[in-house]
NUFI-542499 format. One line per field, with one value per residue: x, y, z of N, C-alpha, C in turn. Coordinates in Angstrom, 1 decimal. Example, Ala and Ser with C-alpha at 12.3 -4.5 7.8 and 13.67 -1.06 7.14 Angstrom:
<pts>
n.px	13.2; 12.8 .
n.py	-5.7; -2.2 .
n.pz	7.8; 7.1 .
ca.px	12.3; 13.7 .
ca.py	-4.5; -1.1 .
ca.pz	7.8; 7.1 .
c.px	13.2; 12.9 .
c.py	-3.3; 0.0 .
c.pz	7.8; 7.9 .
</pts>
This chain:
<pts>
n.px	0.9; 0.7; 0.7; 0.9; 1.6; 1.0; 1.2; -1.6; -1.1; 1.2; 2.5; 1.0; 2.5; 4.0; 3.9; 1.9; -0.5; -3.8; -5.3; -6.3; -8.2; -8.2; -9.2; -11.7; -12.7; -12.4; -9.2; -7.9; -7.6; -7.0; -7.7; -10.1; -9.6; -6.9; -5.9; -6.1; -7.6; -8.8; -10.6; -12.7; -13.3; -15.1; -15.9; -13.8; -12.2; -11.1; -13.3; -14.9; -14.7; -12.5; -10.5; -10.3; -9.6; -7.1; -5.6; -5.6; -3.6; -4.0; -3.4; -1.3; 0.3; 0.1; -2.1; -4.0; -3.9; -4.9; -7.5; -8.5; -8.3; -10.2; -12.5; -12.4; -13.1; -15.8; -19.0; -19.8; -17.5; -16.7; -17.4; -16.2; -13.5; -13.1; -13.3; -11.1; -9.1; -9.5; -8.8; -6.1; -5.2; -5.1; -3.2; -1.0; -1.8; -2.3; -2.6; -4.0; -3.5; -4.1; -2.6; 0.1; 2.1; 2.3; 3.3; 2.5; -0.2; -3.7; -3.7; -1.4; -1.8; -4.0; -2.7; -0.9; -2.7; -4.0; -1.9; -1.5 .
n.py	-1.2; 2.1; 5.3; 8.7; 12.2; 15.3; 18.7; 20.3; 22.2; 21.5; 20.2; 17.3; 14.1; 11.4; 9.0; 9.3; 7.9; 7.4; 10.4; 12.2; 14.7; 16.0; 18.2; 20.3; 22.5; 23.9; 24.4; 27.7; 29.7; 27.7; 26.0; 23.5; 21.6; 21.8; 20.7; 17.9; 16.0; 13.0; 12.0; 13.4; 13.3; 15.0; 14.5; 13.5; 15.6; 17.7; 19.1; 22.3; 23.8; 22.5; 22.9; 25.7; 26.1; 24.9; 26.4; 28.9; 28.7; 27.6; 25.2; 22.3; 20.4; 17.7; 17.5; 18.4; 16.3; 14.2; 15.1; 15.2; 12.5; 11.5; 12.6; 11.3; 8.8; 8.9; 7.8; 9.2; 9.6; 7.1; 5.7; 7.3; 7.0; 4.3; 3.9; 5.3; 3.8; 1.3; 2.1; 2.6; 0.0; -1.1; 0.3; 3.1; 6.0; 9.4; 11.8; 15.0; 18.3; 21.8; 22.9; 24.8; 23.6; 20.5; 18.3; 18.8; 18.7; 17.8; 16.0; 14.5; 13.2; 11.6; 10.1; 8.6; 7.1; 5.6; 4.0; 2.3 .
n.pz	0.0; -0.9; 0.1; -0.4; 0.2; -1.2; -2.3; -3.8; -5.6; -6.9; -10.0; -11.5; -11.0; -12.8; -11.3; -9.4; -9.2; -8.1; -7.6; -4.8; -3.5; -0.3; 1.0; 2.4; 1.1; -2.3; -3.7; -3.6; -6.5; -8.3; -11.2; -12.0; -14.0; -14.2; -11.8; -11.8; -10.3; -9.1; -7.2; -4.7; -1.7; 0.5; 3.0; 4.4; 5.2; 7.8; 10.3; 10.0; 12.4; 13.8; 11.9; 11.9; 14.6; 14.7; 12.8; 14.1; 15.8; 18.4; 19.5; 19.6; 17.0; 17.5; 19.3; 17.5; 15.6; 17.2; 17.7; 15.1; 14.3; 16.0; 14.8; 12.4; 13.2; 13.3; 12.2; 9.8; 8.4; 7.7; 5.3; 3.1; 4.0; 3.9; 1.1; 0.1; 1.3; 0.0; -2.6; -2.1; -1.5; -4.0; -5.4; -5.9; -4.0; -4.0; -1.7; -1.8; -0.9; -0.1; 1.8; 3.1; 4.5; 4.1; 5.5; 8.1; 8.3; 8.0; 5.9; 6.1; 8.5; 7.8; 5.8; 7.3; 8.9; 7.0; 6.1; 8.1 .
ca.px	0.0; 1.5; 0.0; 1.8; 1.0; 1.5; 0.4; -2.4; -0.6; 2.3; 2.1; 0.9; 3.6; 3.6; 3.7; 0.9; -1.6; -5.1; -5.1; -7.4; -8.2; -8.7; -9.6; -13.2; -12.9; -11.6; -8.0; -8.0; -6.9; -6.7; -8.7; -10.4; -8.9; -5.4; -5.6; -6.1; -8.1; -9.6; -11.6; -12.8; -14.2; -15.1; -16.2; -12.5; -11.6; -11.4; -14.5; -14.6; -14.3; -11.2; -9.6; -10.1; -8.9; -5.7; -5.0; -5.5; -2.4; -4.4; -2.9; -0.2; 0.0; -0.2; -3.5; -4.8; -3.9; -5.8; -8.9; -8.8; -8.5; -11.5; -13.5; -12.4; -13.8; -17.2; -19.6; -19.9; -16.2; -16.4; -17.5; -15.1; -12.2; -13.0; -13.1; -9.7; -8.4; -9.6; -7.9; -4.7; -5.0; -5.0; -2.1; -0.6; -2.8; -1.7; -3.5; -3.7; -4.0; -3.6; -1.8; 1.5; 3.0; 1.5; 3.8; 1.9; -1.6; -4.6; -3.4; -0.3; -2.5; -4.8; -1.8; -0.4; -3.8; -4.3; -0.8; -1.4 .
ca.py	0.0; 3.3; 6.6; 9.8; 13.5; 16.4; 20.0; 20.2; 23.2; 20.9; 19.5; 15.9; 13.3; 10.1; 8.0; 9.8; 7.0; 8.0; 11.7; 12.4; 15.9; 15.8; 19.4; 20.5; 23.6; 23.8; 25.3; 29.0; 30.0; 26.5; 25.5; 22.1; 20.8; 21.8; 19.9; 16.5; 15.3; 11.9; 11.8; 14.5; 13.0; 16.1; 13.9; 13.2; 16.8; 18.1; 20.0; 23.7; 24.2; 22.0; 23.6; 27.1; 26.0; 24.6; 27.6; 30.0; 28.4; 27.4; 23.9; 21.6; 19.4; 16.4; 17.7; 18.4; 14.9; 13.4; 15.5; 14.8; 11.1; 11.2; 12.9; 10.2; 7.6; 9.2; 7.1; 9.9; 9.5; 5.7; 5.3; 7.8; 6.5; 2.9; 4.1; 5.6; 2.6; 0.4; 2.6; 2.4; -1.4; -1.4; 1.0; 4.3; 7.0; 10.6; 12.7; 16.3; 19.4; 23.1; 23.4; 25.2; 22.6; 19.3; 17.4; 19.1; 18.9; 16.6; 15.0; 13.6; 12.4; 10.7; 9.1; 7.6; 6.3; 4.7; 3.2; 1.3 .
ca.pz	0.0; -1.0; 0.2; -0.3; 0.4; -2.0; -2.4; -5.0; -6.6; -7.7; -11.2; -11.3; -11.4; -13.5; -10.3; -8.4; -9.0; -7.9; -6.9; -4.0; -2.8; 1.0; 1.6; 2.3; 0.1; -3.5; -3.5; -4.2; -7.7; -9.1; -12.1; -11.7; -15.0; -13.9; -10.6; -12.1; -9.1; -9.4; -6.1; -3.7; -0.6; 1.4; 4.4; 5.1; 5.7; 9.2; 10.5; 10.0; 13.8; 14.0; 11.0; 12.4; 15.9; 14.4; 12.1; 15.0; 16.7; 19.7; 20.0; 19.0; 15.9; 18.2; 19.7; 16.2; 15.1; 18.1; 17.5; 13.7; 14.3; 16.6; 13.8; 11.4; 13.8; 13.2; 11.1; 8.6; 7.7; 7.5; 3.9; 2.3; 4.5; 3.3; -0.3; -0.1; 1.8; -1.1; -3.7; -1.7; -1.6; -5.4; -6.0; -5.2; -3.8; -3.6; -1.0; -2.2; 0.0; -0.4; 3.0; 2.8; 5.2; 4.1; 6.5; 9.4; 7.9; 8.1; 4.9; 6.7; 9.6; 7.0; 5.2; 8.4; 9.3; 5.8; 5.9; 9.2 .
c.px	0.9; 0.6; 1.0; 1.0; 1.7; 0.6; -0.3; -1.9; 0.6; 1.8; 2.0; 2.1; 3.2; 3.3; 2.7; -0.2; -2.9; -4.9; -6.4; -7.3; -8.9; -9.1; -11.1; -13.5; -12.0; -10.4; -8.2; -7.1; -6.5; -7.8; -8.9; -9.7; -7.4; -5.0; -5.5; -6.5; -9.0; -10.8; -11.5; -13.8; -14.2; -15.3; -14.9; -11.8; -12.0; -12.6; -14.0; -14.1; -12.9; -10.2; -9.3; -9.3; -7.4; -5.0; -4.9; -4.3; -2.8; -4.0; -1.8; -0.6; -0.5; -1.7; -4.4; -5.0; -4.9; -7.3; -9.4; -9.1; -9.8; -12.6; -13.5; -13.0; -15.3; -17.8; -19.7; -18.6; -15.9; -16.4; -16.4; -13.7; -12.0; -12.7; -11.7; -8.8; -8.4; -8.7; -6.5; -4.3; -4.7; -3.8; -1.8; -1.7; -2.0; -2.7; -3.1; -4.3; -3.4; -2.7; -0.4; 2.5; 2.2; 2.0; 3.2; 0.4; -2.4; -4.3; -2.3; -0.9; -3.3; -3.8; -1.3; -1.5; -4.1; -3.2; -0.7; -2.0 .
c.py	1.2; 4.5; 7.7; 11.1; 14.5; 17.6; 19.9; 21.2; 22.6; 20.2; 18.0; 15.2; 12.0; 9.0; 8.3; 8.7; 7.8; 9.3; 12.1; 13.7; 15.7; 17.1; 19.6; 21.5; 23.4; 24.8; 26.6; 29.2; 28.9; 26.1; 24.0; 21.2; 20.7; 21.0; 18.4; 15.7; 14.2; 11.7; 13.1; 14.2; 14.0; 15.6; 13.5; 14.4; 17.1; 19.1; 21.4; 24.2; 23.7; 22.7; 25.0; 27.1; 25.8; 25.8; 28.8; 29.8; 28.2; 26.1; 23.4; 20.7; 18.1; 16.4; 17.7; 17.0; 14.1; 13.8; 15.1; 13.3; 10.7; 11.6; 11.8; 8.9; 7.7; 8.4; 7.8; 9.8; 8.0; 5.3; 6.0; 7.3; 5.1; 3.0; 4.4; 4.5; 1.5; 0.8; 2.3; 0.9; -1.9; -0.8; 2.2; 5.3; 8.3; 11.5; 14.2; 17.3; 20.7; 23.7; 23.7; 24.3; 21.2; 18.3; 17.7; 19.4; 17.6; 15.6; 14.0; 12.7; 11.3; 9.6; 8.1; 6.6; 5.2; 3.7; 2.1; 0.0 .
c.pz	0.0; -1.0; 0.4; -0.2; -0.5; -2.0; -3.8; -6.0; -7.4; -8.9; -10.9; -11.7; -12.0; -12.5; -9.2; -8.2; -9.0; -7.1; -6.2; -3.2; -1.4; 1.7; 1.5; 1.2; -1.1; -3.3; -4.3; -5.4; -8.5; -9.9; -11.9; -12.7; -14.8; -12.7; -10.8; -10.9; -9.6; -8.5; -5.2; -2.6; 0.5; 2.8; 5.1; 5.6; 7.1; 9.2; 10.4; 11.3; 14.1; 13.2; 11.5; 13.7; 15.6; 13.8; 13.0; 16.0; 18.1; 20.3; 19.2; 17.8; 16.5; 18.7; 18.5; 15.7; 15.9; 17.8; 16.1; 13.6; 14.9; 15.6; 12.7; 11.9; 13.7; 12.0; 9.8; 7.7; 7.2; 6.0; 3.0; 2.7; 3.9; 1.8; -0.6; 0.3; 0.7; -2.2; -3.4; -1.8; -3.0; -6.0; -5.3; -5.2; -3.4; -3.0; -1.3; -1.2; -0.4; 0.7; 2.5; 3.5; 5.2; 5.1; 7.9; 9.2; 8.2; 7.1; 5.4; 7.7; 8.8; 6.4; 6.2; 8.8; 8.2; 5.7; 7.0; 8.9 .
</pts>
């Protein structure tokens, strides 16, 4: 199983496999045809409240990770999470995010969870 994380603004690579946008909102200034997104499961994105809390620098990345993982345990996230897990079982999946620091974003937390 190969799950990787990339910024959605980077050009697609030949080894990206299935490209999955994991942000709730469409990335600012990016045309949909230029993004080459195969799937967009909005239910995997952190809640608006959690996203705002994290971006307001009110907590640590570790605390964000714990809260986000709790959200992913919600039944609403079960179906999209299983869909991405199935895709990853068949080949490479690239999780796309607009985050400036993808290594400290929900996409990284999701990638780790899918790789377990």
